[in-house]
C-alpha positions, 0 to 999 in steps of 0.5 A: 499500499502506498502511504501518504507522507503528509502530516496529520491535519493541524488545528489551523488547517481545514478541509475543503469540500468537493465542488461535485456535490449537489443538493439532496434530490428525491432519493426515491430514484435510487431507493426502491420499496423493499430495499435494505439500506445500510450506513456507517455508525456513530460519528460516521453516520451520514446525517444529511442523507438520513434526514432526507430519507426520513423526510422523503419516507412517504414516497418509498413505501417500506424500506428496511434499515440496517443500523449500527450504533446510533448517535444522531437523533434522526430516527424515531419510533413513528418512522416505523410507518415506512421503515423496518429497523434492523440492527446488531445492537441496541446501543445509542439512539437505537435504545429508544427504537427497542423500547418502543418494540420497533427494532428487530435484532440480528444476534450474530458475532461481528465477524459473521457480518461480512459473510452474511452480506456476501452470501445475500443472507443479509442483503444490502441494496443501497449503501449511504456513506459519509466520506472525506473530501477527495485527495489529489487523485480524486479519491474519496476516503471512507473516512471515519468507518470501514467495518461491514461497509467494505463488504456491503459496497461490493454488492450494493445496487446503489451508492450514495455519499455525502461529502463532509469537510471535517471527515478525515482522509484515512488509510486502509481503503477502499477509496472511491472515485466520483464515478463509483458513486451514484449520488454525491451531495454536500454536508456540513452537519455538525458532529454529535458529541461523543457518546463517552462520558467522563470517567467517575470514581468507579471507572477510574477504580476499574481502570486502575485494576485493569491496568495491572493486567497490561504489560509492556508490549501488549496489543490492545482492543477496547470498546467505547465508553467511560471505562475504556477511557479510564483504562487507557488513561492508566497506561501512560507508563507503558512502553510499545503498546499496540492497538488492534480494535474495533473502535478507536477514540480520543484515548488512543490518540492521546497514548499515540501522541504520548509515545505509549502506543508505537505498535513496534512489538505487534506481531502483525501490522507492526507500526500501525494502529488498526481499527474499524471505526473512529468514534470521538472528538475533533482530536481523533479526527485531526489525529487520523487525517492522512496519518499513515500509522493508523488504518481502518480496515473491514470487519472481515480483518478487524474481527477475523478469528484467523487474523486475531489468532496471529496476535501475541499478548492480545489483551481484549477489554470489553464490558457487559450488562451483568456477569453471573457467579459462574462467569456467564456474561450477558452483554445484550439485554436489561430487563427485557430490553435490548440495550447492547450487542453480541457484537465483537465481544466473543470474537475478541475475548476468544482470541485473547484467551488463545493468544500467548500472553493474552488476557480476556477482560470483561470490565464492569461496574459492580451495580447499576443503580440499586442493582447488583451486576454480579448476579446469581443467574444472568437475566438476559442471553448468555453472550459469552459462555462460562466455558470461555472463562475471562478475567472479571473486573469491577471497582472492587478488584479482579476476578481471574476465572481461568482454570477455576472450577465452578465452586471456585468461581463463586467465591472470586465473583462474590469478592468483586461484587459490591459489598452491599450485595455480597451476603445475598449472593453468598446465600443464593450460592449456598441454596443452589449448590 
């Protein structure tokens, strides 16, 4: 791959939009009744096109929308009059669709999405993109996301794209020429705030515990949110960390700029930070712009078990809704509502389990309000079975379940539960022996 030698976008620079764009026309000329439409998630959502789609939905009859993490407040339950909502997750703005009972879930491992798209089992007819302004060769970058979009672009009947002046030009391909795009429009919709909130005392305590499990030279995978940010903030004294992950945010940019993440000791993609989507503030967008040391890849690479199996010292840090006393992980549902995902948690944790020097971590607060998140029995689906033993971390410590029997796991799990809930958990455990 030919890498651009130019430096990342500086604070004083700006990106000019293409003059080849047009106002948003009637989308019904490209989107047909019965089609499935897909677009990027979180900060990669093409908000201008989404708004046009909603405004024009009465002309489209029924259209199915495949959703990732929803960040823009565009879709609403009442839009089910024309749309069928399908998603791999209930995160972000998808939550209100789930609560209203109009969101259908595709409960598959993230690594399976490209194959489902390629086979037609998950048929994608139209892809709507948010792209960067073109480079000197006229190439539009997919900017903030590759993920499952890469496979969808190979099979979609139509490609519609909006060019945003603040979308970084990123490496990893594929890149598009204007001739590859059926409709190209301009957008300057402000980016929504990052979904991550500032870490509180609980998250900081979890971050400190997780940091004890990360050695120099480890390759990290983290999710999004306050806990991953808290973990990354505790790693500034490490050396030569690497990154191979699904989402890349401000915390990764900070460690790269501090010289902590060098990727020098990665066993694959040495020298390069690899991810699927960028989620964060202007800081990460500027860091990513024309930065040849950061590449976004499709899900068929970032989550591929064969690829992950080549990474030594792989530390996977994921979260969950709840974990039971035997180590079963529910990362999907709360009180009957879909709020999370199967996602990449199984792909990454299993890779870390088999990686030489790897650590599979599930990090979560011990409570949600008055309720314990360490439970006797999972109240939702088992996203990660107890046979895939992980290291469970709360603000109260670390429970390494690897190699432990069921009876041994119970005491370890109770030790990391909130003190207010330990006696009840002990009683429940005795009653269920």
